[in-house]
Every structure is written in C-alpha cells, then in structure tokens.
C-alpha positions in Angstrom: -15.1 16.3 3.1 -13.0 13.3 2.4 -10.8 14.1 5.5 -13.5 13.8 7.8 -14.8 10.7 6.8 -11.5 9.2 7.1 -10.9 10.8 10.5 -14.0 9.2 11.6 -13.5 5.7 10.1 -9.9 5.9 11.7 -11.5 6.9 15.1 -14.2 3.9 14.8 -11.1 1.3 14.2 -9.2 2.8 17.1 -12.2 2.4 19.2 -12.6 -1.4 18.1 -9.2 -2.0 18.7 -8.9 -0.3 21.9 -11.8 -2.5 23.0 -10.1 -5.8 21.7 -6.8 -5.1 23.3 -8.6 -4.3 27.0 -10.1 -7.5 27.1 -7.8 -10.3 27.9 -9.7 -12.9 25.4 -10.0 -10.9 22.4 -6.4 -9.7 23.1 -5.2 -13.3 23.0 -7.1 -14.0 19.9 -5.4 -10.8 17.9 -1.9 -12.3 18.9 -2.8 -15.5 17.8 -4.9 -14.7 14.5 -3.8 -11.1 13.8 -5.4 -11.2 10.0 -8.6 -12.6 11.0 -9.2 -10.0 14.0 -8.0 -7.0 12.0 -10.3 -8.2 8.9 -13.2 -8.1 11.3 -12.5 -4.5 12.6 -11.7 -2.9 9.1 -8.0 -3.4 8.7 -7.0 -5.5 5.5 -3.2 -5.8 6.2 -0.4 -8.3 6.4 0.9 -7.4 9.8 3.2 -8.7 12.5 1.6 -8.1 16.1 4.1 -7.5 19.0 2.4 -7.7 22.3 4.2 -6.5 25.4 4.5 -8.5 28.3 5.5 -8.0 31.8 9.0 -8.9 30.9 9.1 -7.5 27.3 8.4 -4.2 26.0 8.5 -3.2 22.0 9.9 0.3 21.3 8.6 1.3 18.3 11.0 3.5 16.0 9.1 5.8 13.5 9.5 5.4 10.0 10.1 9.0 9.4 12.3 11.6 11.4 12.6 15.1 10.8 16.0 15.7 10.8 15.8 19.6 11.0 13.6 19.3 14.3 16.2 17.0 15.7 19.2 19.1 14.8 17.5 22.0 15.9 16.9 20.4 19.6 13.2 20.8 19.2 12.1 19.6 22.8 8.5 19.6 21.7 9.4 17.0 18.6 11.4 14.7 21.2 8.0 14.6 23.2 6.2 13.7 20.2 8.8 11.0 19.2 8.9 9.5 22.7 4.8 9.3 22.8 5.1 7.6 19.1 7.9 5.3 20.5 6.4 4.3 23.6 2.6 4.2 22.8 1.0 2.4 25.6 4.4 1.2 27.6 2.6 2.3 31.0 0.7 -0.4 32.8 -1.3 0.2 36.0 -1.5 -3.4 36.6 1.4 -5.3 35.3 0.1 -7.7 32.5 0.7 -11.5 32.8 
C-alpha cells in the first residue's frame, strides 16, 4: 500500500516538474528560484539546478554504480547508466 502511494506521489511530482520545464517562463523561474518553485511542487530540499543550454549539457554521474555488473560487461546495465547520465539531453529544437 505504501509503495503504491509513494509511486503515485512521485508520478504527480514528475508531471508537475515536466510541465514546469516545458514552459519557458516557468523553467526560467525554476532556474532563478529553485527552492520556491520546487517547494510549490512538493519537493522540500536544498538543491542546485543545472540547466542545459545549447552550449552546455550536464552529464549526471549516478551516485551508486553496480561494480559487479560493470565488471561483467552487462550491456543492459550500461544502457541504463547512459539513460540516467544523459537524462533529457536530446533536443528537437535547440534551446536558446
């Protein structure tokens, strides 16, 4: 029961963040005032926002890496790590 509630909450927060990031004005507000905007979404945390631009893309390095899967050459795991690291670095239209 708890896992379902948490998952639903995570999905709702993800949807709200997605809407913010897709709107240019909301995205700018998130970058300028992250604590305020994230607090309004339900995330109470001291975070640093790194926003990609057309000239700069941030690579996220996962905090935990499964050394055994890396040593085994697990291609599926490498793909999973790549998706986590690159996040949404793909742009159809290059941002300004």
